[in-house]
N, CA, C and O atoms as CSV, one atom per row, in Angstrom:
chain,resi,resn,atom,element,x,y,z
A,1,MET,N,N,112.106,128.331,-46.549
A,1,MET,CA,C,111.151,129.080,-45.738
A,1,MET,C,C,110.623,128.196,-44.623
A,1,MET,O,O,110.199,127.067,-44.870
A,2,ARG,N,N,110.645,128.689,-43.430
A,2,ARG,CA,C,110.182,127.947,-42.264
A,2,ARG,C,C,108.676,128.103,-42.103
A,2,ARG,O,O,108.149,129.215,-42.110
A,3,ARG,N,N,107.998,126.979,-41.959
A,3,ARG,CA,C,106.534,127.022,-41.800
A,3,ARG,C,C,106.180,127.074,-40.318
A,3,ARG,O,O,106.866,126.489,-39.480
A,4,GLY,N,N,105.102,127.781,-40.013
A,4,GLY,CA,C,104.641,127.886,-38.634
A,4,GLY,C,C,103.869,126.656,-38.196
A,4,GLY,O,O,103.490,125.827,-39.023
A,5,ARG,N,N,103.640,126.537,-36.911
A,5,ARG,CA,C,102.923,125.388,-36.352
A,5,ARG,C,C,101.517,125.255,-36.917
A,5,ARG,O,O,101.055,124.144,-37.180
A,6,ALA,N,N,100.839,126.372,-37.104
A,6,ALA,CA,C,99.475,126.325,-37.648
A,6,ALA,C,C,99.484,125.786,-39.068
A,6,ALA,O,O,98.605,125.011,-39.445
A,7,GLU,N,N,100.466,126.190,-39.856
A,7,GLU,CA,C,100.561,125.714,-41.238
A,7,GLU,C,C,100.853,124.221,-41.317
A,7,GLU,O,O,100.465,123.560,-42.281
A,8,LEU,N,N,101.526,123.694,-40.320
A,8,LEU,CA,C,101.844,122.267,-40.283
A,8,LEU,C,C,100.689,121.434,-39.731
A,8,LEU,O,O,100.761,120.205,-39.721
A,9,GLY,N,N,99.637,122.087,-39.276
A,9,GLY,CA,C,98.495,121.368,-38.732
A,9,GLY,C,C,98.651,120.980,-37.273
A,9,GLY,O,O,97.873,120.173,-36.763
A,10,LEU,N,N,99.638,121.539,-36.596
A,10,LEU,CA,C,99.861,121.225,-35.186
A,10,LEU,C,C,99.002,122.070,-34.259
A,10,LEU,O,O,98.889,121.777,-33.069
A,11,VAL,N,N,98.399,123.118,-34.806
A,11,VAL,CA,C,97.585,124.046,-34.033
A,11,VAL,C,C,96.258,124.206,-34.754
A,11,VAL,O,O,96.229,124.437,-35.963
A,12,THR,N,N,95.163,124.084,-34.021
A,12,THR,CA,C,93.863,124.270,-34.657
A,12,THR,C,C,93.377,125.708,-34.536
A,12,THR,O,O,92.594,126.182,-35.359
A,13,ARG,N,N,93.851,126.395,-33.499
A,13,ARG,CA,C,93.543,127.821,-33.381
A,13,ARG,C,C,94.440,128.440,-32.317
A,13,ARG,O,O,95.017,127.747,-31.479
A,14,VAL,N,N,94.536,129.748,-32.376
A,14,VAL,CA,C,95.345,130.509,-31.431
A,14,VAL,C,C,94.413,131.471,-30.717
A,14,VAL,O,O,93.592,132.141,-31.342
A,15,VAL,N,N,94.550,131.530,-29.397
A,15,VAL,CA,C,93.707,132.440,-28.609
A,15,VAL,C,C,94.605,133.341,-27.772
A,15,VAL,O,O,95.740,132.978,-27.467
A,16,PRO,N,N,94.102,134.510,-27.403
A,16,PRO,CA,C,94.865,135.385,-26.508
A,16,PRO,C,C,95.075,134.718,-25.153
A,16,PRO,O,O,94.295,133.854,-24.751
A,17,ASP,N,N,96.120,135.118,-24.461
A,17,ASP,CA,C,96.428,134.556,-23.147
A,17,ASP,C,C,95.223,134.581,-22.208
A,17,ASP,O,O,95.001,133.637,-21.450
A,18,SER,N,N,94.453,135.657,-22.263
A,18,SER,CA,C,93.313,135.800,-21.352
A,18,SER,C,C,92.215,134.759,-21.626
A,18,SER,O,O,91.384,134.494,-20.757
A,19,GLU,N,N,92.211,134.169,-22.832
A,19,GLU,CA,C,91.196,133.173,-23.190
A,19,GLU,C,C,91.720,131.746,-23.141
A,19,GLU,O,O,90.979,130.803,-23.417
A,20,LEU,N,N,92.989,131.580,-22.793
A,20,LEU,CA,C,93.598,130.250,-22.842
A,20,LEU,C,C,92.927,129.256,-21.894
A,20,LEU,O,O,92.529,128.174,-22.326
A,21,LEU,N,N,92.797,129.598,-20.626
A,21,LEU,CA,C,92.206,128.664,-19.665
A,21,LEU,C,C,90.738,128.363,-19.985
A,21,LEU,O,O,90.361,127.191,-19.978
A,22,PRO,N,N,89.892,129.362,-20.265
A,22,PRO,CA,C,88.508,129.038,-20.618
A,22,PRO,C,C,88.403,128.177,-21.887
A,22,PRO,O,O,87.552,127.292,-21.974
A,23,THR,N,N,89.274,128.445,-22.864
A,23,THR,CA,C,89.252,127.667,-24.108
A,23,THR,C,C,89.698,126.237,-23.840
A,23,THR,O,O,89.082,125.294,-24.338
A,24,ALA,N,N,90.758,126.066,-23.063
A,24,ALA,CA,C,91.243,124.725,-22.722
A,24,ALA,C,C,90.200,123.964,-21.918
A,24,ALA,O,O,90.000,122.769,-22.134
A,25,THR,N,N,89.540,124.641,-21.001
A,25,THR,CA,C,88.502,124.003,-20.189
A,25,THR,C,C,87.329,123.564,-21.060
A,25,THR,O,O,86.819,122.455,-20.899
A,26,ALA,N,N,86.907,124.413,-21.966
A,26,ALA,CA,C,85.800,124.064,-22.859
A,26,ALA,C,C,86.167,122.868,-23.745
A,26,ALA,O,O,85.340,121.987,-23.977
A,27,THR,N,N,87.389,122.845,-24.227
A,27,THR,CA,C,87.841,121.719,-25.056
A,27,THR,C,C,87.869,120.438,-24.236
A,27,THR,O,O,87.439,119.387,-24.712
A,28,ALA,N,N,88.368,120.516,-23.019
A,28,ALA,CA,C,88.415,119.343,-22.141
A,28,ALA,C,C,87.004,118.832,-21.832
A,28,ALA,O,O,86.782,117.623,-21.774
A,29,GLN,N,N,86.062,119.739,-21.637
A,29,GLN,CA,C,84.681,119.327,-21.372
A,29,GLN,C,C,84.067,118.633,-22.585
A,29,GLN,O,O,83.329,117.659,-22.436
A,30,LYS,N,N,84.367,119.127,-23.777
A,30,LYS,CA,C,83.865,118.483,-24.999
A,30,LYS,C,C,84.426,117.071,-25.122
A,30,LYS,O,O,83.698,116.137,-25.458
A,31,LEU,N,N,85.710,116.919,-24.853
A,31,LEU,CA,C,86.327,115.594,-24.941
A,31,LEU,C,C,85.780,114.662,-23.867
A,31,LEU,O,O,85.559,113.479,-24.126
A,32,ALA,N,N,85.560,115.188,-22.665
A,32,ALA,CA,C,85.049,114.362,-21.567
A,32,ALA,C,C,83.635,113.863,-21.847
A,32,ALA,O,O,83.228,112.841,-21.295
A,33,ALA,N,N,82.882,114.557,-22.689
A,33,ALA,CA,C,81.516,114.149,-23.014
A,33,ALA,C,C,81.475,113.069,-24.092
A,33,ALA,O,O,80.418,112.495,-24.357
A,34,LYS,N,N,82.613,112.793,-24.711
A,34,LYS,CA,C,82.670,111.795,-25.777
A,34,LYS,C,C,82.937,110.411,-25.188
A,34,LYS,O,O,83.414,110.301,-24.058
A,35,PRO,N,N,82.634,109.359,-25.941
A,35,PRO,CA,C,82.853,108.008,-25.416
A,35,PRO,C,C,84.343,107.709,-25.238
A,35,PRO,O,O,85.126,107.811,-26.182
A,36,ALA,N,N,84.715,107.341,-24.025
A,36,ALA,CA,C,86.126,107.121,-23.695
A,36,ALA,C,C,86.742,106.009,-24.547
A,36,ALA,O,O,87.886,106.133,-24.986
A,37,GLY,N,N,86.014,104.947,-24.780
A,37,GLY,CA,C,86.547,103.846,-25.581
A,37,GLY,C,C,86.860,104.274,-27.003
A,37,GLY,O,O,87.872,103.863,-27.570
A,38,ALA,N,N,86.009,105.084,-27.572
A,38,ALA,CA,C,86.235,105.578,-28.932
A,38,ALA,C,C,87.439,106.509,-28.980
A,38,ALA,O,O,88.208,106.476,-29.941
A,39,LEU,N,N,87.612,107.334,-27.960
A,39,LEU,CA,C,88.776,108.216,-27.913
A,39,LEU,C,C,90.069,107.408,-27.787
A,39,LEU,O,O,91.070,107.733,-28.425
A,40,ARG,N,N,90.048,106.353,-26.965
A,40,ARG,CA,C,91.222,105.485,-26.839
A,40,ARG,C,C,91.545,104.816,-28.174
A,40,ARG,O,O,92.709,104.740,-28.566
A,41,ALA,N,N,90.523,104.334,-28.867
A,41,ALA,CA,C,90.720,103.694,-30.171
A,41,ALA,C,C,91.310,104.688,-31.169
A,41,ALA,O,O,92.201,104.347,-31.947
A,42,HIS,N,N,90.808,105.907,-31.138
A,42,HIS,CA,C,91.302,106.952,-32.042
A,42,HIS,C,C,92.788,107.214,-31.796
A,42,HIS,O,O,93.569,107.328,-32.740
A,43,LYS,N,N,93.170,107.309,-30.523
A,43,LYS,CA,C,94.575,107.549,-30.195
A,43,LYS,C,C,95.451,106.381,-30.650
A,43,LYS,O,O,96.555,106.591,-31.151
A,44,ARG,N,N,94.956,105.146,-30.475
A,44,ARG,CA,C,95.718,103.979,-30.940
A,44,ARG,C,C,95.961,104.048,-32.441
A,44,ARG,O,O,97.072,103.810,-32.914
A,45,LEU,N,N,94.909,104.377,-33.180
A,45,LEU,CA,C,95.031,104.459,-34.636
A,45,LEU,C,C,95.976,105.583,-35.060
A,45,LEU,O,O,96.750,105.423,-36.004
A,46,LEU,N,N,95.913,106.705,-34.373
A,46,LEU,CA,C,96.803,107.818,-34.709
A,46,LEU,C,C,98.261,107.472,-34.441
A,46,LEU,O,O,99.142,107.859,-35.209
A,47,ARG,N,N,98.521,106.748,-33.356
A,47,ARG,CA,C,99.902,106.363,-33.049
A,47,ARG,C,C,100.455,105.406,-34.098
A,47,ARG,O,O,101.652,105.436,-34.383
A,48,ARG,N,N,99.614,104.566,-34.672
A,48,ARG,CA,C,100.056,103.598,-35.670
A,48,ARG,C,C,100.191,104.207,-37.061
A,48,ARG,O,O,100.927,103.676,-37.892
A,49,ALA,N,N,99.511,105.286,-37.326
A,49,ALA,CA,C,99.405,105.839,-38.680
A,49,ALA,C,C,100.729,106.075,-39.385
A,49,ALA,O,O,100.861,105.665,-40.538
A,50,PRO,N,N,101.713,106.705,-38.771
A,50,PRO,CA,C,102.906,107.033,-39.548
A,50,PRO,C,C,103.825,105.852,-39.867
A,50,PRO,O,O,104.737,106.003,-40.680
A,51,VAL,N,N,103.619,104.699,-39.263
A,51,VAL,CA,C,104.580,103.614,-39.403
A,51,VAL,C,C,104.203,102.556,-40.433
A,51,VAL,O,O,104.997,101.648,-40.681
A,52,GLY,N,N,103.044,102.637,-41.032
A,52,GLY,CA,C,102.643,101.581,-41.945
A,52,GLY,C,C,102.177,102.086,-43.293
A,52,GLY,O,O,102.178,103.283,-43.578
A,53,GLU,N,N,101.787,101.143,-44.098
A,53,GLU,CA,C,101.230,101.468,-45.399
A,53,GLU,C,C,99.764,101.839,-45.265
A,53,GLU,O,O,99.116,101.536,-44.263
A,54,LEU,N,N,99.258,102.495,-46.288
A,54,LEU,CA,C,97.867,102.927,-46.269
A,54,LEU,C,C,96.917,101.740,-46.134
A,54,LEU,O,O,95.946,101.813,-45.382
A,55,SER,N,N,97.179,100.660,-46.845
A,55,SER,CA,C,96.290,99.500,-46.777
A,55,SER,C,C,96.252,98.910,-45.373
A,55,SER,O,O,95.200,98.459,-44.920
A,56,ALA,N,N,97.393,98.909,-44.676
A,56,ALA,CA,C,97.434,98.403,-43.299
A,56,ALA,C,C,96.670,99.329,-42.364
A,56,ALA,O,O,95.993,98.865,-41.447
A,57,ALA,N,N,96.775,100.642,-42.591
A,57,ALA,CA,C,96.054,101.610,-41.762
A,57,ALA,C,C,94.549,101.468,-41.962
A,57,ALA,O,O,93.778,101.551,-41.006
A,58,ILE,N,N,94.137,101.254,-43.210
A,58,ILE,CA,C,92.709,101.080,-43.491
A,58,ILE,C,C,92.191,99.801,-42.842
A,58,ILE,O,O,91.094,99.789,-42.283
A,59,ALA,N,N,92.967,98.734,-42.911
A,59,ALA,CA,C,92.568,97.466,-42.286
A,59,ALA,C,C,92.442,97.625,-40.771
A,59,ALA,O,O,91.490,97.124,-40.172
A,60,ALA,N,N,93.393,98.318,-40.153
A,60,ALA,CA,C,93.338,98.550,-38.705
A,60,ALA,C,C,92.120,99.389,-38.339
A,60,ALA,O,O,91.453,99.117,-37.341
A,61,GLU,N,N,91.830,100.406,-39.142
A,61,GLU,CA,C,90.662,101.249,-38.873
A,61,GLU,C,C,89.371,100.448,-39.008
A,61,GLU,O,O,88.465,100.589,-38.187
A,62,ASN,N,N,89.283,99.615,-40.032
A,62,ASN,CA,C,88.083,98.793,-40.218
A,62,ASN,C,C,87.899,97.815,-39.063
A,62,ASN,O,O,86.780,97.600,-38.596
A,63,GLN,N,N,88.996,97.227,-38.608
A,63,GLN,CA,C,88.920,96.294,-37.475
A,63,GLN,C,C,88.451,97.028,-36.219
A,63,GLN,O,O,87.583,96.540,-35.495
A,64,GLU,N,N,89.020,98.186,-35.970
A,64,GLU,CA,C,88.635,98.968,-34.784
A,64,GLU,C,C,87.179,99.392,-34.879
A,64,GLU,O,O,86.454,99.346,-33.885
A,65,PHE,N,N,86.744,99.803,-36.064
A,65,PHE,CA,C,85.356,100.200,-36.257
A,65,PHE,C,C,84.418,99.041,-35.934
A,65,PHE,O,O,83.401,99.227,-35.265
A,66,GLY,N,N,84.761,97.853,-36.408
A,66,GLY,CA,C,83.939,96.684,-36.121
A,66,GLY,C,C,83.840,96.396,-34.637
A,66,GLY,O,O,82.768,96.057,-34.135
A,67,LEU,N,N,84.952,96.528,-33.934
A,67,LEU,CA,C,84.945,96.314,-32.488
A,67,LEU,C,C,84.109,97.375,-31.779
A,67,LEU,O,O,83.339,97.058,-30.872
A,68,ARG,N,N,84.258,98.620,-32.186
A,68,ARG,CA,C,83.534,99.720,-31.541
A,68,ARG,C,C,82.041,99.655,-31.826
A,68,ARG,O,O,81.238,100.093,-31.002
A,69,LEU,N,N,81.658,99.119,-32.972
A,69,LEU,CA,C,80.249,99.066,-33.352
A,69,LEU,C,C,79.415,98.249,-32.370
A,69,LEU,O,O,78.230,98.525,-32.185
A,70,GLY,N,N,80.015,97.259,-31.749
A,70,GLY,CA,C,79.290,96.433,-30.780
A,70,GLY,C,C,79.431,96.899,-29.343
A,70,GLY,O,O,78.965,96.217,-28.431
A,71,SER,N,N,80.057,98.031,-29.122
A,71,SER,CA,C,80.310,98.501,-27.757
A,71,SER,C,C,79.056,99.085,-27.106
A,71,SER,O,O,78.085,99.439,-27.775
A,72,VAL,N,N,79.113,99.168,-25.799
A,72,VAL,CA,C,78.036,99.805,-25.029
A,72,VAL,C,C,77.884,101.267,-25.461
A,72,VAL,O,O,76.774,101.793,-25.532
A,73,GLU,N,N,79.012,101.908,-25.746
A,73,GLU,CA,C,78.974,103.309,-26.169
A,73,GLU,C,C,78.233,103.472,-27.499
A,73,GLU,O,O,77.457,104.412,-27.669
A,74,ALA,N,N,78.472,102.558,-28.436
A,74,ALA,CA,C,77.785,102.634,-29.727
A,74,ALA,C,C,76.287,102.418,-29.542
A,74,ALA,O,O,75.473,103.102,-30.163
A,75,LYS,N,N,75.930,101.469,-28.688
A,75,LYS,CA,C,74.506,101.215,-28.433
A,75,LYS,C,C,73.836,102.455,-27.853
A,75,LYS,O,O,72.707,102.786,-28.212
A,76,GLU,N,N,74.544,103.139,-26.952
A,76,GLU,CA,C,74.007,104.376,-26.376
A,76,GLU,C,C,73.877,105.445,-27.445
A,76,GLU,O,O,72.887,106.176,-27.468
A,77,ALA,N,N,74.859,105.547,-28.329
A,77,ALA,CA,C,74.802,106.551,-29.394
A,77,ALA,C,C,73.621,106.299,-30.324
A,77,ALA,O,O,72.903,107.233,-30.681
A,78,PHE,N,N,73.414,105.043,-30.718
A,78,PHE,CA,C,72.295,104.711,-31.600
A,78,PHE,C,C,70.955,104.964,-30.910
A,78,PHE,O,O,70.033,105.515,-31.511
A,79,ALA,N,N,70.856,104.555,-29.638
A,79,ALA,CA,C,69.613,104.766,-28.890
A,79,ALA,C,C,69.315,106.256,-28.771
A,79,ALA,O,O,68.177,106.681,-28.971
A,80,ALA,N,N,70.332,107.048,-28.446
A,80,ALA,CA,C,70.136,108.492,-28.304
A,80,ALA,C,C,69.690,109.111,-29.626
A,80,ALA,O,O,68.826,109.988,-29.644
A,81,PHE,N,N,70.272,108.659,-30.718
A,81,PHE,CA,C,69.892,109.176,-32.033
A,81,PHE,C,C,68.426,108.872,-32.314
A,81,PHE,O,O,67.670,109.749,-32.730
A,82,LEU,N,N,68.032,107.631,-32.084
A,82,LEU,CA,C,66.649,107.233,-32.367
A,82,LEU,C,C,65.652,107.928,-31.442
A,82,LEU,O,O,64.522,108.218,-31.833
A,83,GLU,N,N,66.090,108.191,-30.210
A,83,GLU,CA,C,65.211,108.855,-29.235
A,83,GLU,C,C,65.330,110.377,-29.309
A,83,GLU,O,O,64.704,111.091,-28.526
A,84,LYS,N,N,66.131,110.867,-30.247
A,84,LYS,CA,C,66.323,112.306,-30.461
A,84,LYS,C,C,66.735,113.031,-29.181
A,84,LYS,O,O,66.145,114.037,-28.785
A,85,ARG,N,N,67.782,112.472,-28.546
A,85,ARG,CA,C,68.326,113.069,-27.329
A,85,ARG,C,C,69.848,113.023,-27.405
A,85,ARG,O,O,70.405,112.258,-28.192
A,86,PRO,N,N,70.517,113.824,-26.607
A,86,PRO,CA,C,71.979,113.750,-26.594
A,86,PRO,C,C,72.436,112.442,-25.938
A,86,PRO,O,O,71.800,111.984,-24.989
A,87,PRO,N,N,73.498,111.845,-26.412
A,87,PRO,CA,C,73.975,110.606,-25.789
A,87,PRO,C,C,74.613,110.894,-24.429
A,87,PRO,O,O,75.147,111.978,-24.193
A,88,ASN,N,N,74.547,109.913,-23.553
A,88,ASN,CA,C,75.153,110.007,-22.229
A,88,ASN,C,C,76.230,108.951,-22.153
A,88,ASN,O,O,75.926,107.767,-22.003
A,89,PHE,N,N,77.495,109.359,-22.255
A,89,PHE,CA,C,78.597,108.412,-22.273
A,89,PHE,C,C,79.300,108.275,-20.927
A,89,PHE,O,O,80.421,107.769,-20.867
A,90,THR,N,N,78.661,108.717,-19.852
A,90,THR,CA,C,79.289,108.554,-18.538
A,90,THR,C,C,79.351,107.066,-18.204
A,90,THR,O,O,78.469,106.303,-18.600
A,91,PRO,N,N,80.397,106.647,-17.472
A,91,PRO,CA,C,80.544,105.226,-17.170
A,91,PRO,C,C,79.326,104.611,-16.447
A,91,PRO,O,O,78.985,103.453,-16.689
A,92,THR,N,N,78.689,105.364,-15.585
A,92,THR,CA,C,77.522,104.823,-14.878
A,92,THR,C,C,76.334,104.653,-15.797
A,92,THR,O,O,75.510,103.764,-15.578
A,93,ALA,N,N,76.224,105.488,-16.827
A,93,ALA,CA,C,75.108,105.392,-17.763
A,93,ALA,C,C,75.302,104.226,-18.721
A,93,ALA,O,O,74.331,103.729,-19.293
A,94,ALA,N,N,76.534,103.785,-18.903
A,94,ALA,CA,C,76.839,102.724,-19.859
A,94,ALA,C,C,76.478,101.343,-19.329
A,94,ALA,O,O,76.463,100.382,-20.098
A,95,LYS,N,N,76.194,101.220,-18.063
A,95,LYS,CA,C,75.896,99.899,-17.484
A,95,LYS,C,C,74.488,99.456,-17.796
A,95,LYS,O,O,74.077,98.371,-17.385
């Protein structure tokens, strides 16, 4: 039996053609509001995931987490949390 893309986890949702552009735009805006460094780290970890053992993947994730914890983006996230405001991850705000 052939499994569909959604069943394989390749699709998170399906929208009608008329909603495709607004949905894609909204998704892009959500991603653009996130810290760019963290997104890059996430992509690096995902690319490495299928080629190694679980222990190596966990070690890589822990190392990346440690590096990200000291980043300007993390400091902004912690400050925003404590100040009860949304974080601002724009490059100009990170300086």
